[in-house]
C-alpha positions, -999 to 999 in steps of 0.1 A, spaced: -507 609 -668 -537 593 -650 -568 613 -644 -596 604 -620 -631 618 -626 -660 614 -602 -693 620 -618 -729 611 -619 -741 582 -641 -755 600 -671 -759 590 -707 -733 608 -729 -711 622 -701 -682 600 -711 -684 611 -747 -683 648 -736 -652 641 -716 -635 624 -746 -645 653 -769 -625 676 -747 -594 653 -751 -599 653 -789 -601 691 -789 -568 693 -771 -553 667 -795 -545 643 -766 -540 607 -775 -560 584 -751 -541 553 -741 -566 538 -718 -600 543 -701 -617 525 -672 -653 532 -663 -670 521 -631 -709 521 -632 -709 538 -598 -697 570 -614 -659 568 -616 -639 573 -648 -601 568 -651 -582 581 -681 -546 573 -692 -529 596 -717 -493 609 -723 -480 637 -702 -491 672 -714 -475 706 -709 -486 725 -678 -501 754 -697 -524 730 -716 -531 709 -685 -544 739 -665 -570 745 -692 -579 708 -695 -590 704 -659 -614 733 -656 -631 723 -689 -638 688 -676 -651 702 -643 -675 724 -662 -693 694 -677 -727 690 -660 -726 660 -636 -688 660 -630 -681 664 -593 -643 660 -590 -612 658 -612 -578 649 -599 -545 633 -608 -538 597 -596 -506 577 -598 -521 546 -615 -551 531 -631 -571 504 -610 -563 477 -636 -526 486 -636 -525 481 -598 -544 449 -601 -521 435 -628 -490 446 -609 -502 429 -578 -510 397 -597 -476 398 -615 -458 403 -582 -477 374 -566 -469 351 -596 -432 360 -596 -427 354 -559 -445 320 -559 -420 292 -556 -442 268 -576 -443 270 -614 -476 287 -627 -486 289 -663 -517 304 -679 -530 292 -713 -557 306 -736 -586 286 -750 -563 271 -778 -535 260 -754 -511 288 -761 -491 302 -731 -503 336 -719 -483 339 -687 -455 319 -672 -440 329 -638 -403 330 -629 -404 295 -614 -418 281 -647 -393 299 -668 -364 286 -646 -375 250 -654 -379 258 -691 -346 276 -691 -361 301 -716 -368 338 -716 -404 349 -714 -407 361 -750 -398 326 -762 -425 309 -741 -454 333 -745 -478 325 -774 -462 290 -777 -482 258 -772 -478 244 -737 -479 209 -750 -444 215 -764 -431 210 -728 -457 190 -710 -464 153 -713 -490 131 -696 -522 153 -700 -542 160 -731 -548 198 -729 -564 199 -763 -591 174 -752 -596 193 -719 -599 227 -737 -624 214 -762 -647 200 -735 -681 218 -733 -676 227 -696 -640 219 -684 -637 211 -647 -607 214 -624 -583 185 -626 -554 172 -604 -531 150 -625 -495 137 -625 -476 149 -656 -441 155 -669 -430 191 -672 -397 195 -691 -388 159 -681 -397 164 -644 -426 148 -625 -452 172 -610 -486 170 -595 -505 197 -615 -537 214 -605 -555 226 -636 -582 253 -632 -606 266 -659 -607 304 -664 -641 320 -672 -646 357 -681 -680 374 -677 -695 388 -709 -725 411 -707 -742 395 -737 -732 359 -735 -726 354 -698 -695 334 -686 -672 326 -714 -645 300 -712 -611 317 -718 -585 290 -710 -568 276 -679 -543 281 -652 -519 253 -642 -499 251 -610 -471 226 -606 -461 210 -573 -431 188 -570 -434 155 -549 -405 168 -527 -423 200 -520 -456 181 -512 -437 157 -489 -423 186 -469 -457 203 -467 -474 170 -455 -446 165 -429 -451 201 -416 -488 196 -415 -486 163 -395 -462 180 -370 -489 206 -364 -520 184 -362 -515 177 -325 -511 213 -314 -538 229 -292 -546 253 -321 -560 223 -340 -586 216 -312 -619 234 -315 -626 251 -282 -654 277 -284 -673 263 -254 -663 274 -219 -659 237 -208 -635 230 -236 -615 262 -231 -610 252 -195 -597 218 -206 -572 234 -229 -560 258 -202 -555 230 -178 -538 209 -204 -513 236 -213 -503 239 -176 -500 201 -172 -480 197 -204 -448 209 -189 -449 184 -160 -434 149 -161 -459 132 -139 -484 107 -155 -514 123 -171 -548 106 -172 -573 118 -199 -609 106 -196 -638 110 -219 -663 91 -240 -653 74 -272 -646 97 -300 -640 129 -280 -604 133 -292 -583 120 -263 -554 110 -285 -554 144 -302 -553 161 -268 -525 138 -256 -505 146 -287 -510 183 -282 -497 180 -246 -466 162 -259 -460 189 -285 -464 216 -259 -438 200 -236 -400 200 -235 -402 165 -250 -417 177 -282 -386 168 -303 -387 132 -291 -411 105 -302 -448 103 -293 -457 66 -295 -491 50 -290 -504 16 -277 -540 7 -277 -545 -15 -247 -580 -27 -260 -568 -38 -294 -541 -64 -285 -540 -97 -266 -522 -96 -232 -489 -112 -244 -488 -91 -276 -495 -59 -256 -467 -67 -231 -441 -74 -259 -453 -42 -278 -449 -21 -246 -416 -36 -232 -402 -55 -261 -388 -91 -260 -355 -109 -259 -342 -133 -285 -357 -167 -279 -384 -154 -256 -409 -174 -276 -410 -195 -307 -400 -175 -338 -383 -147 -318 -348 -152 -333 -338 -115 -326 -346 -91 -298 -372 -64 -302 -374 -30 -286 -408 -20 -271 -423 14 -275 -411 24 -240 -376 20 -252 -383 34 -287 -399 65 -271 -368 73 -249 -370 110 -240 -405 113 -254 -440 103 -245 -458 70 -244 -496 72 -248 -516 42 -236 -551 44 -251 -579 27 -230 -558 19 -200 -590 4 -184 -587 -26 -207 -551 -34 -196 -548 -69 -181 -540 -74 -144 -507 -90 -153 -497 -61 -175 -510 -37 -148 -484 -51 -124 -455 -45 -147 -468 -11 -158 -470 -1 -121 -434 -8 -116 -425 14 -146 -444 42 -130 -428 37 -96 -391 36 -104 -389 38 -142 -376 3 -146 -389 -27 -167 -378 -60 -183 -383 -72 -218 -403 -104 -222 -380 -134 -216 -351 -111 -204 -336 -109 -169 -319 -77 -175 -333 -45 -160 -338 -15 -182 -347 21 -172 -369 44 -192 -371 82 -194 -406 87 -208 -437 107 -200 -467 85 -196 -501 97 -208 -531 74 -205 -567 76 -216 -599 58 -207 -636 59 -214 -644 37 -185 -649 46 -148 -616 34 -133 -629 38 -97 -657 14 -106 -632 -11 -121 -612 -9 -88 -643 -17 -68 -650 -47 -90 -613 -59 -88 -606 -54 -125 -581 -25 -119 -554 -22 -93 -562 5 -68 -525 15 -63 -522 19 -101 -553 40 -102 -540 63 -74 -507 66 -93 -525 77 -124 -552 99 -108 -529 128 -100 -530 150 -132 -563 144 -149 -582 159 -177 -618 151 -187 -630 159 -222 -667 167 -221 -689 149 -247 -699 168 -278 -735 170 -267 -723 192 -238 -703 215 -260 -730 230 -282 -710 261 -292 -682 238 -306 -705 219 -330 -708 244 -359 -672 256 -359 -661 219 -358 -685 210 -386 -673 239 -408 -637 227 -404 -646 191 -414 -666 203 -443 -639 226 -456 -613 197 -454 -636 172 -472 -648 196 -499 -613 209 -508 -602 179 -529 -633 183 -550 -628 220 -554 -662 225 -537 -675 253 -515 -701 235 -494 -723 255 -470 -745 244 -441 -782 254 -442 -798 269 -411 -819 237 -408 -788 215 -410 -771 237 -384 -800 231 -360 -799 194 -367 -762 193 -360 -766 211 -326 -797 191 -315 -783 157 -322 -767 140 -291 -737 126 -310 -731 94 -290 -700 88 -310 -689 124 -304 -663 141 -327 -655 108 -345 -691 102 -354 -695 138 -367 -664 136 -388 -676 104 -405 -712 117 -410 -699 149 -426 -675 130 -448 -704 109 -461 -726 140 -465 -700 161 -484 -692 131 -507 -728 125 -517 -743 160 -517 -754 174 -551 -749 211 -551 -732 233 -525 -757 233 -496 -759 207 -469 -794 199 -456 -805 177 -426 -813 148 -449 -778 147 -462 -765 138 -427 -784 105 -425 -781 103 -387 -798 74 -369 -822 83 -341 -806 81 -307 -819 85 -272 -796 86 -241 -802 54 -221 -820 38 -250 -794 39 -277 -802 40 -313 -839 38 -320 -857 40 -354 -887 27 -372 -872 -7 -372 -873 -9 -334 -887 -42 -321 -900 -49 -287 -927 -38 -262 -928 -7 -240 -922 -30 -210 -890 -43 -225 -878 -8 -233 -885 3 -198 -866 -27 -183 -836 -18 -205 -837 18 -192 -841 6 -157 -811 -18 -160 -789 9 -175 -798 34 -147 -791 9 -119 -758 -1 -134 -747 35 -135 -758 44 -100 -747 12 -82 -709 19 -79 -717 52 -60 -745 36 -39 -733 0 -34 -762 -13 -13 -799 -17 -18 -807 6 11 -785 35 -2 -797 30 -38 -834 28 -26 -830 60 -7 -814 77 -37 -843 67 -60 -871 70 -35 -879 32 -36 -879 5 -9 -847 -14 -5 -865 -47 -11 -877 -35 -45 -842 -24 -54 -827 -56 -42 -851 -75 -64 -842 -53 -94 -805 -58 -88 -810 -96 -87 -832 -94 -118 -805 -75 -138 -776 -93 -122 -759 -62 -109 -731 -62 -83 -731 -88 -55 -767 -95 -61 -758 -112 -93 -743 -141 -73 -776 -151 -58 -792 -155 -92 
């Protein structure tokens, strides 16, 4: 039987309750006492006649408010929950005491050992494990969590070893042993594969701000279409992540998603990577090679930084967009492709068209379905949730729980993040790696001073105020000139005479005025 007694916290009240049990010659099996005024008793079942006298006697004790039967003790429920959890875990889990003897081994561990539980408990774990010195770890003054490769019954596992501490009223936290979880390389491989399949989904993108929520809504609608998609945004905003999310949200999700960075490769290499080449197309090409357009058949090709694509490659790429056909380098044969094209750029393509660096017809082909990712400085409500996700990811391998102080949160939100999400990720990786303790402060971020239009500025800045103003002036005129491509229009916009603007355009070699320099 289990009895629940709710009472006031009074010295001696527990002894009075136990005296009643002694008077009735009831053998007490267990007792749990909560300082808040709850007592649980576990004793053998008693006859009804005796029990109906026992309950009123306990209720008559001063300070007792309620007495009732309960189906189980709190610790019994807690132990059963833990036992159920351990037995259902697919990974082997073993608990050892401070001397290295097995206390608990779940079903998965017993299956590997091929032994019943009574032949495993109270036996040294080192009888079955090789590759880690448990005696040395247990004898350490303050054992820390470890992740190690070891052999368990002849099989290789990655083991996470955690110290177990028990709170003692007199001596504080006492070291009581450890818990070891074993993960097989095969299981880890499947988990990593599943994780990487998920990393491009929309759920992985932080979107607390209204502007980013709008981008995600538009992206989901555009994902199911086969027309080319153009994603614009500053460097580091997550254009590739959004492109991959669009692919995984489409009917092409089971086909490849392949990436080509147009800014990272020379023209000839970019062309052969995109379309492939025939055997003998150039020296050393003894066999043919498929390009990513062919390798991604049925899937998606993501062209990063399309604004850096050469004019020659633009011509061939335009043909692919128009009729789906292409030729390998050095091959006369026509091929057709069934791929979805997604492009990204951090540049102003319309401005590149006006300067002749980008084909207008290609621009209008791409500028049908468009998404613009706002910079992080315009997404203030995304900053802290994003930072918390990065910190949790970076702290997990070190078994840390790192928090962000209020001052650090303010610093994160006030910083303009010229490198956007990528810069924040790198800054927090450095901060979490170097922080001592569990609280991030602004000084841990080590962020350089930055001013829009001026760039990074710190105490090592060299130059005069006049030079700094000229730099700002030049940057402003370069940004405005494509939209106001004459000295009169630009002068009217800025409230300055067209002669003064013309002189400035010549001085900074902007637009057609650069030719007269």
